[in-house]
LUMMARDO-400533 format. One record per residue (C-alpha): residue number from 0; residue in one letter; x, y, z. Coordinates in steps of 0.1 Angstrom, whole numbers, plus 2048, in hexadecimal, padded with zeros to 3 digits. Layout:
# residues N
n NUM, res A, X X, Y Y, Z Z
...
END
This chain:
# residues 360
n 0, res M, X 8CA, Y 84E, Z 72B
n 1, res G, X 8B3, Y 860, Z 714
n 2, res I, X 891, Y 855, Z 705
n 3, res K, X 892, Y 834, Z 6F5
n 4, res P, X 87D, Y 82D, Z 6D5
n 5, res S, X 865, Y 80F, Z 6D4
n 6, res K, X 875, Y 7EF, Z 6C8
n 7, res S, X 867, Y 7CE, Z 6BC
n 8, res R, X 867, Y 7B1, Z 6D4
n 9, res Q, X 87F, Y 7A0, Z 6BD
n 10, res N, X 897, Y 7BE, Z 6BE
n 11, res L, X 895, Y 7BE, Z 6E3
n 12, res I, X 89E, Y 798, Z 6E4
n 13, res D, X 8BB, Y 79F, Z 6CC
n 14, res N, X 8C8, Y 7BB, Z 6E1
n 15, res L, X 8C7, Y 7A4, Z 700
n 16, res V, X 8DB, Y 788, Z 6EE
n 17, res E, X 8F4, Y 79F, Z 6DE
n 18, res P, X 906, Y 7B3, Z 6EC
n 19, res R, X 8F9, Y 7AA, Z 70F
n 20, res L, X 8FF, Y 785, Z 70D
n 21, res L, X 8DC, Y 77A, Z 71B
n 22, res N, X 8D6, Y 756, Z 714
n 23, res V, X 8B6, Y 751, Z 700
n 24, res P, X 8B3, Y 72D, Z 6F8
n 25, res D, X 892, Y 72F, Z 6E6
n 26, res N, X 88B, Y 74D, Z 6D3
n 27, res T, X 865, Y 745, Z 6CD
n 28, res K, X 861, Y 740, Z 6F4
n 29, res A, X 872, Y 761, Z 6FA
n 30, res L, X 85A, Y 773, Z 6E2
n 31, res Q, X 83E, Y 764, Z 6F5
n 32, res L, X 84C, Y 76F, Z 715
n 33, res L, X 84E, Y 792, Z 70A
n 34, res T, X 82C, Y 790, Z 6FC
n 35, res N, X 81E, Y 786, Z 71E
n 36, res L, X 833, Y 79C, Z 734
n 37, res N, X 83E, Y 7C0, Z 734
n 38, res Y, X 863, Y 7C3, Z 729
n 39, res F, X 868, Y 7E1, Z 73F
n 40, res Q, X 85C, Y 7CD, Z 75E
n 41, res V, X 86C, Y 7AC, Z 758
n 42, res I, X 88D, Y 7B6, Z 747
n 43, res N, X 895, Y 7D9, Z 751
n 44, res G, X 887, Y 7D4, Z 773
n 45, res L, X 89C, Y 7B6, Z 77B
n 46, res E, X 8BB, Y 7BA, Z 766
n 47, res N, X 8D0, Y 7CB, Z 782
n 48, res I, X 8CD, Y 7AB, Z 796
n 49, res F, X 8DC, Y 797, Z 77A
n 50, res L, X 8F4, Y 7AD, Z 769
n 51, res S, X 91A, Y 7A2, Z 76B
n 52, res T, X 925, Y 7C5, Z 75F
n 53, res N, X 910, Y 7E6, Z 75E
n 54, res N, X 926, Y 7F9, Z 744
n 55, res P, X 921, Y 7E8, Z 72B
n 56, res K, X 904, Y 7D4, Z 738
n 57, res K, X 90C, Y 7B0, Z 735
n 58, res F, X 8FF, Y 78F, Z 744
n 59, res N, X 913, Y 770, Z 74C
n 60, res K, X 902, Y 74F, Z 748
n 61, res V, X 8E0, Y 75E, Z 74E
n 62, res S, X 8C2, Y 753, Z 73A
n 63, res I, X 8A1, Y 766, Z 732
n 64, res Y, X 891, Y 74A, Z 745
n 65, res D, X 8A2, Y 754, Z 764
n 66, res F, X 890, Y 776, Z 760
n 67, res E, X 871, Y 765, Z 75A
n 68, res R, X 873, Y 74F, Z 77A
n 69, res L, X 87E, Y 76B, Z 78F
n 70, res Y, X 861, Y 781, Z 784
n 71, res Y, X 847, Y 768, Z 78B
n 72, res D, X 857, Y 75F, Z 7AD
n 73, res S, X 854, Y 784, Z 7B6
n 74, res K, X 830, Y 784, Z 7AC
n 75, res K, X 82A, Y 767, Z 7C4
n 76, res I, X 83B, Y 77B, Z 7E0
n 77, res A, X 826, Y 79A, Z 7D7
n 78, res T, X 806, Y 783, Z 7DA
n 79, res E, X 80E, Y 779, Z 7FD
n 80, res I, X 814, Y 79D, Z 806
n 81, res S, X 7F4, Y 7A7, Z 7F7
n 82, res R, X 7E1, Y 78E, Z 80B
n 83, res S, X 7EE, Y 79B, Z 82C
n 84, res L, X 7E6, Y 7BF, Z 820
n 85, res D, X 7C3, Y 7B4, Z 817
n 86, res D, X 7BF, Y 7A6, Z 83B
n 87, res F, X 7CD, Y 7C4, Z 84A
n 88, res E, X 7B5, Y 7DB, Z 837
n 89, res E, X 798, Y 7C5, Z 840
n 90, res R, X 7A1, Y 7C6, Z 864
n 91, res L, X 7A4, Y 7EC, Z 863
n 92, res K, X 782, Y 7F0, Z 853
n 93, res G, X 773, Y 7D9, Z 86B
n 94, res S, X 783, Y 7EB, Z 889
n 95, res I, X 779, Y 80E, Z 87E
n 96, res S, X 756, Y 805, Z 875
n 97, res Y, X 74F, Y 7F2, Z 896
n 98, res H, X 75C, Y 80C, Z 8AE
n 99, res F, X 74E, Y 829, Z 89B
n 100, res S, X 72D, Y 818, Z 897
n 101, res Q, X 72D, Y 810, Z 8BF
n 102, res A, X 734, Y 835, Z 8C6
n 103, res Y, X 71B, Y 845, Z 8AE
n 104, res C, X 705, Y 82E, Z 89A
n 105, res K, X 6F4, Y 818, Z 8B4
n 106, res N, X 6D1, Y 823, Z 8AB
n 107, res I, X 6BE, Y 81F, Z 88B
n 108, res N, X 6BC, Y 844, Z 884
n 109, res D, X 6E1, Y 848, Z 88C
n 110, res T, X 6EB, Y 830, Z 871
n 111, res M, X 6FA, Y 84B, Z 85C
n 112, res Q, X 70C, Y 85E, Z 875
n 113, res Y, X 72D, Y 854, Z 865
n 114, res T, X 725, Y 86F, Z 84C
n 115, res N, X 722, Y 889, Z 866
n 116, res K, X 741, Y 89E, Z 869
n 117, res N, X 739, Y 8A8, Z 88D
n 118, res N, X 741, Y 884, Z 897
n 119, res Y, X 766, Y 887, Z 88C
n 120, res R, X 782, Y 89E, Z 897
n 121, res D, X 791, Y 8BD, Z 884
n 122, res A, X 7B6, Y 8B7, Z 885
n 123, res T, X 7BD, Y 8DB, Z 87C
n 124, res E, X 7B5, Y 8E3, Z 89E
n 125, res F, X 7D3, Y 8CF, Z 8AC
n 126, res V, X 7F3, Y 8E6, Z 8AD
n 127, res G, X 812, Y 8D3, Z 89F
n 128, res Y, X 800, Y 8B8, Z 88C
n 129, res P, X 81B, Y 8A3, Z 87E
n 130, res L, X 824, Y 8A2, Z 859
n 131, res I, X 80A, Y 8BE, Z 853
n 132, res S, X 822, Y 8CC, Z 838
n 133, res G, X 825, Y 8A9, Z 829
n 134, res Q, X 80D, Y 88D, Z 81F
n 135, res Y, X 7F5, Y 898, Z 83B
n 136, res G, X 7EE, Y 8BB, Z 830
n 137, res K, X 7D5, Y 8B2, Z 816
n 138, res I, X 7C3, Y 89A, Z 82D
n 139, res I, X 7C0, Y 8B3, Z 849
n 140, res R, X 7B4, Y 8D0, Z 831
n 141, res T, X 79A, Y 8B8, Z 820
n 142, res F, X 786, Y 8B6, Z 842
n 143, res N, X 77C, Y 8D9, Z 83F
n 144, res E, X 777, Y 8DA, Z 819
n 145, res T, X 759, Y 8EC, Z 80F
n 146, res T, X 757, Y 8E2, Z 7E9
n 147, res N, X 740, Y 8C3, Z 7EA
n 148, res S, X 756, Y 8AF, Z 7D1
n 149, res K, X 775, Y 8B5, Z 7E4
n 150, res K, X 767, Y 8AC, Z 806
n 151, res F, X 76F, Y 88B, Z 818
n 152, res L, X 75B, Y 870, Z 807
n 153, res F, X 743, Y 86B, Z 825
n 154, res F, X 73B, Y 890, Z 826
n 155, res Q, X 731, Y 895, Z 802
n 156, res P, X 70C, Y 899, Z 7FF
n 157, res W, X 708, Y 87E, Z 7E5
n 158, res F, X 71C, Y 864, Z 7F7
n 159, res L, X 6FF, Y 84C, Z 801
n 160, res T, X 6EF, Y 850, Z 7DF
n 161, res N, X 710, Y 845, Z 7CC
n 162, res L, X 715, Y 82B, Z 7E7
n 163, res V, X 6F3, Y 81B, Z 7DE
n 164, res Q, X 6F3, Y 821, Z 7B9
n 165, res Q, X 717, Y 816, Z 7B2
n 166, res N, X 718, Y 7F7, Z 7C7
n 167, res D, X 703, Y 7DB, Z 7BC
n 168, res H, X 706, Y 7CB, Z 7DF
n 169, res V, X 6F7, Y 7E9, Z 7F0
n 170, res D, X 6D0, Y 7E3, Z 7E8
n 171, res E, X 6BD, Y 801, Z 7F1
n 172, res N, X 69E, Y 7EB, Z 7F9
n 173, res F, X 6B3, Y 7D7, Z 812
n 174, res Y, X 6BF, Y 7F6, Z 824
n 175, res R, X 69E, Y 808, Z 827
n 176, res D, X 68C, Y 80B, Z 847
n 177, res T, X 66A, Y 81D, Z 84B
n 178, res Q, X 676, Y 825, Z 86F
n 179, res Y, X 695, Y 836, Z 864
n 180, res T, X 695, Y 85D, Z 866
n 181, res A, X 6B6, Y 86D, Z 85D
n 182, res P, X 6C3, Y 885, Z 879
n 183, res N, X 6D2, Y 8A7, Z 86F
n 184, res N, X 6F6, Y 8AA, Z 860
n 185, res V, X 6F4, Y 885, Z 850
n 186, res V, X 6F5, Y 87D, Z 82B
n 187, res S, X 6D4, Y 870, Z 81D
n 188, res Y, X 6CB, Y 85B, Z 7FF
n 189, res I, X 6BD, Y 871, Z 7E4
n 190, res N, X 6A1, Y 859, Z 7D8
n 191, res D, X 695, Y 84D, Z 7FA
n 192, res S, X 69B, Y 85E, Z 81C
n 193, res Q, X 694, Y 83D, Z 82E
n 194, res V, X 6B4, Y 82C, Z 820
n 195, res A, X 6D1, Y 82A, Z 836
n 196, res V, X 6F2, Y 814, Z 832
n 197, res P, X 705, Y 80B, Z 850
n 198, res L, X 72B, Y 815, Z 853
n 199, res W, X 736, Y 7EF, Z 852
n 200, res V, X 726, Y 7EC, Z 831
n 201, res A, X 731, Y 80D, Z 823
n 202, res I, X 756, Y 80A, Z 82F
n 203, res E, X 75A, Y 7EC, Z 818
n 204, res T, X 759, Y 803, Z 7FB
n 205, res L, X 775, Y 81B, Z 808
n 206, res T, X 798, Y 81A, Z 7F9
n 207, res F, X 7B5, Y 816, Z 810
n 208, res G, X 7BC, Y 83D, Z 80B
n 209, res S, X 79A, Y 844, Z 819
n 210, res L, X 7A0, Y 82F, Z 838
n 211, res I, X 7C0, Y 844, Z 83D
n 212, res Y, X 7AA, Y 863, Z 83D
n 213, res L, X 792, Y 853, Z 857
n 214, res C, X 7AF, Y 84B, Z 86E
n 215, res H, X 7B8, Y 870, Z 86E
n 216, res Y, X 795, Y 87B, Z 873
n 217, res L, X 78A, Y 863, Z 890
n 218, res K, X 786, Y 872, Z 8B2
n 219, res D, X 7A1, Y 867, Z 8CA
n 220, res D, X 78C, Y 84F, Z 8DE
n 221, res D, X 77F, Y 83E, Z 8BE
n 222, res M, X 7A2, Y 83B, Z 8AE
n 223, res S, X 7AF, Y 82F, Z 8CF
n 224, res N, X 798, Y 813, Z 8CE
n 225, res V, X 7A4, Y 80B, Z 8AA
n 226, res L, X 7C8, Y 80C, Z 8B4
n 227, res N, X 7C1, Y 7F5, Z 8D1
n 228, res D, X 7B4, Y 7DB, Z 8B7
n 229, res F, X 7D6, Y 7DC, Z 8A8
n 230, res G, X 7E9, Y 7D9, Z 8C8
n 231, res L, X 7F3, Y 7FE, Z 8CB
n 232, res T, X 7EA, Y 819, Z 8E3
n 233, res A, X 7DA, Y 83C, Z 8DF
n 234, res N, X 7FE, Y 84A, Z 8DD
n 235, res D, X 806, Y 837, Z 8C0
n 236, res R, X 7EE, Y 848, Z 8A9
n 237, res M, X 807, Y 85B, Z 893
n 238, res I, X 81C, Y 83B, Z 891
n 239, res F, X 7FE, Y 829, Z 884
n 240, res L, X 7F6, Y 843, Z 86B
n 241, res N, X 81B, Y 83E, Z 85D
n 242, res V, X 814, Y 81A, Z 85B
n 243, res L, X 7F6, Y 820, Z 847
n 244, res D, X 80A, Y 836, Z 830
n 245, res V, X 823, Y 81A, Z 829
n 246, res L, X 80A, Y 7FF, Z 826
n 247, res K, X 7F5, Y 813, Z 80C
n 248, res E, X 814, Y 819, Z 7F7
n 249, res L, X 81D, Y 7F5, Z 7F7
n 250, res R, X 7F9, Y 7E9, Z 7F0
n 251, res N, X 7F7, Y 803, Z 7D2
n 252, res H, X 819, Y 7F7, Z 7C5
n 253, res I, X 810, Y 7D3, Z 7C3
n 254, res A, X 7EC, Y 7DC, Z 7B5
n 255, res H, X 7FB, Y 7EE, Z 799
n 256, res G, X 813, Y 7D1, Z 790
n 257, res N, X 833, Y 7E3, Z 797
n 258, res L, X 851, Y 7CE, Z 79C
n 259, res L, X 851, Y 7C3, Z 7C3
n 260, res F, X 876, Y 7C6, Z 7C8
n 261, res R, X 876, Y 7EB, Z 7BD
n 262, res F, X 85D, Y 7F5, Z 7D8
n 263, res Q, X 867, Y 816, Z 7E8
n 264, res T, X 84F, Y 82E, Z 7F8
n 265, res P, X 84F, Y 850, Z 7E6
n 266, res A, X 863, Y 86C, Z 7F4
n 267, res Y, X 844, Y 881, Z 7FE
n 268, res I, X 839, Y 868, Z 815
n 269, res K, X 84B, Y 873, Z 837
n 270, res F, X 850, Y 860, Z 856
n 271, res T, X 851, Y 86B, Z 87A
n 272, res N, X 870, Y 862, Z 891
n 273, res D, X 859, Y 84F, Z 8A6
n 274, res F, X 84D, Y 838, Z 88A
n 275, res V, X 871, Y 833, Z 87D
n 276, res N, X 87D, Y 82A, Z 89F
n 277, res R, X 860, Y 813, Z 8A8
n 278, res F, X 865, Y 7FE, Z 88A
n 279, res Q, X 88B, Y 803, Z 888
n 280, res L, X 889, Y 80E, Z 864
n 281, res N, X 8A5, Y 817, Z 84D
n 282, res P, X 897, Y 834, Z 837
n 283, res R, X 8AA, Y 841, Z 81A
n 284, res T, X 8A6, Y 865, Z 826
n 285, res R, X 8AB, Y 86A, Z 84B
n 286, res G, X 89E, Y 88C, Z 84F
n 287, res T, X 8AF, Y 8A9, Z 860
n 288, res I, X 8AC, Y 8C0, Z 87F
n 289, res S, X 8BA, Y 8E4, Z 884
n 290, res T, X 8BC, Y 8F6, Z 8A4
n 291, res N, X 8A3, Y 8DE, Z 8B6
n 292, res R, X 88A, Y 8E1, Z 899
n 293, res R, X 883, Y 8C7, Z 87F
n 294, res V, X 88B, Y 8D2, Z 85C
n 295, res S, X 882, Y 8B3, Z 849
n 296, res Y, X 875, Y 88F, Z 851
n 297, res A, X 881, Y 86D, Z 848
n 298, res S, X 873, Y 85E, Z 828
n 299, res E, X 876, Y 842, Z 80F
n 300, res I, X 878, Y 81F, Z 81C
n 301, res Y, X 87B, Y 7FE, Z 809
n 302, res L, X 869, Y 7DC, Z 807
n 303, res Y, X 87B, Y 7CD, Z 825
n 304, res D, X 872, Y 7E9, Z 83C
n 305, res A, X 84D, Y 7E8, Z 82F
n 306, res L, X 84D, Y 7C2, Z 838
n 307, res K, X 85A, Y 7CA, Z 85B
n 308, res I, X 83D, Y 7E1, Z 861
n 309, res L, X 823, Y 7CA, Z 852
n 310, res N, X 831, Y 7AC, Z 867
n 311, res N, X 828, Y 7C0, Z 887
n 312, res F, X 803, Y 7BA, Z 87F
n 313, res Y, X 801, Y 79D, Z 868
n 314, res S, X 81B, Y 780, Z 865
n 315, res T, X 830, Y 782, Z 846
n 316, res K, X 83A, Y 75D, Z 84A
n 317, res N, X 82C, Y 754, Z 828
n 318, res T, X 83D, Y 771, Z 817
n 319, res V, X 85E, Y 767, Z 824
n 320, res R, X 857, Y 743, Z 81B
n 321, res Q, X 852, Y 750, Z 7F6
n 322, res F, X 873, Y 761, Z 7FA
n 323, res K, X 884, Y 742, Z 803
n 324, res K, X 875, Y 72F, Z 7E6
n 325, res M, X 881, Y 74B, Z 7CE
n 326, res F, X 8A5, Y 74A, Z 7DC
n 327, res Y, X 8A4, Y 724, Z 7DA
n 328, res H, X 899, Y 725, Z 7B5
n 329, res N, X 8B6, Y 73C, Z 7AD
n 330, res M, X 8CE, Y 726, Z 7BF
n 331, res K, X 8C2, Y 707, Z 7AC
n 332, res S, X 8C0, Y 717, Z 78A
n 333, res M, X 8DD, Y 72F, Z 787
n 334, res Q, X 903, Y 732, Z 78D
n 335, res S, X 90D, Y 751, Z 7A3
n 336, res A, X 8E9, Y 74F, Z 7B1
n 337, res E, X 8F6, Y 75A, Z 7D5
n 338, res I, X 902, Y 77B, Z 7C4
n 339, res Y, X 8DF, Y 77F, Z 7B4
n 340, res N, X 8CD, Y 778, Z 7D5
n 341, res N, X 8E3, Y 78F, Z 7E7
n 342, res R, X 8DA, Y 7AB, Z 7CE
n 343, res I, X 8B5, Y 7A5, Z 7D5
n 344, res I, X 8BA, Y 7A7, Z 7FA
n 345, res R, X 8CC, Y 7C8, Z 7F5
n 346, res M, X 8B1, Y 7D4, Z 7DC
n 347, res I, X 895, Y 7D0, Z 7F6
n 348, res G, X 8AA, Y 7E1, Z 811
n 349, res A, X 8B0, Y 7C3, Z 827
n 350, res P, X 8D0, Y 7C3, Z 83B
n 351, res S, X 8D4, Y 79C, Z 835
n 352, res Y, X 8C2, Y 77D, Z 82C
n 353, res R, X 8C0, Y 775, Z 851
n 354, res H, X 8AE, Y 796, Z 858
n 355, res L, X 894, Y 78C, Z 83D
n 356, res K, X 890, Y 76A, Z 84C
n 357, res D, X 888, Y 779, Z 86D
n 358, res L, X 868, Y 789, Z 861
n 359, res T, X 855, Y 768, Z 869
END
């Protein structure tokens, strides 16, 4: 395709009208639309849904307002998914902080035991750890990192100092106790050794990615309690870690404003057979086995499969409801809407509209 030079908004509109035959009833409104929204996201991102021919690219009785409507409908769907992901993340933070604190931080002097590496497991000691050559390699290696700046967040010597100084809601006076004495191997606050911040406060500042690290590092009994909160067993640990991989990618995709329908997990995120089979996923790459040895793993799933996974932990009923509204808006506003709706269904990797509706 080659590198395209920058064009004025008017030139972009003119190119849509002729030769692509897009209906632009009001040029002023069209200019405002491209001022408010990114052309690459709205037009390039959705054009394959509306094109009547690909070579040359042409539209048939499609308006620029159809692009605008579909874009905003997709944003509403993304908002619903984001709410479910936020709930999932909050639930995970609460579960980890509760069970870990019950095991290691029940006394005042043990408040900072979550920064003691001895309270976690070293996964390098486990032979045959799955996906060690894939996305989990860096996570496992980080556990034994000796360079302070490369250590896991909780193990960095300045963690508590940064936590207090970079978060206005963490008041050092509130978390100061004259009876607190820091034990060995925990992180201390550089300005006052009697300041300690509980895990259930500190964990709220962690990214979803850091939570994944924690779920690799938690000892078996502690992680088993977390899994139980999500309706899983100790044997489901690796499946759950793959769940977190997918939900993190979906969360980041939405947070960065990317077009929802084009969601696809990156190729470097690999999936175990147990994970694929548990959720009956349809990855783009299946993985291969040679002489009873796995050569490569499955990878790359689309939005429908990600919603199937999420639906096992939080209802996607409101998300599906927004899909239904979007399809209805298309049917009400456009000729050939059934074709466009089916293209959306295929784009998100759903076998059919019925399968999507079943995620309630």
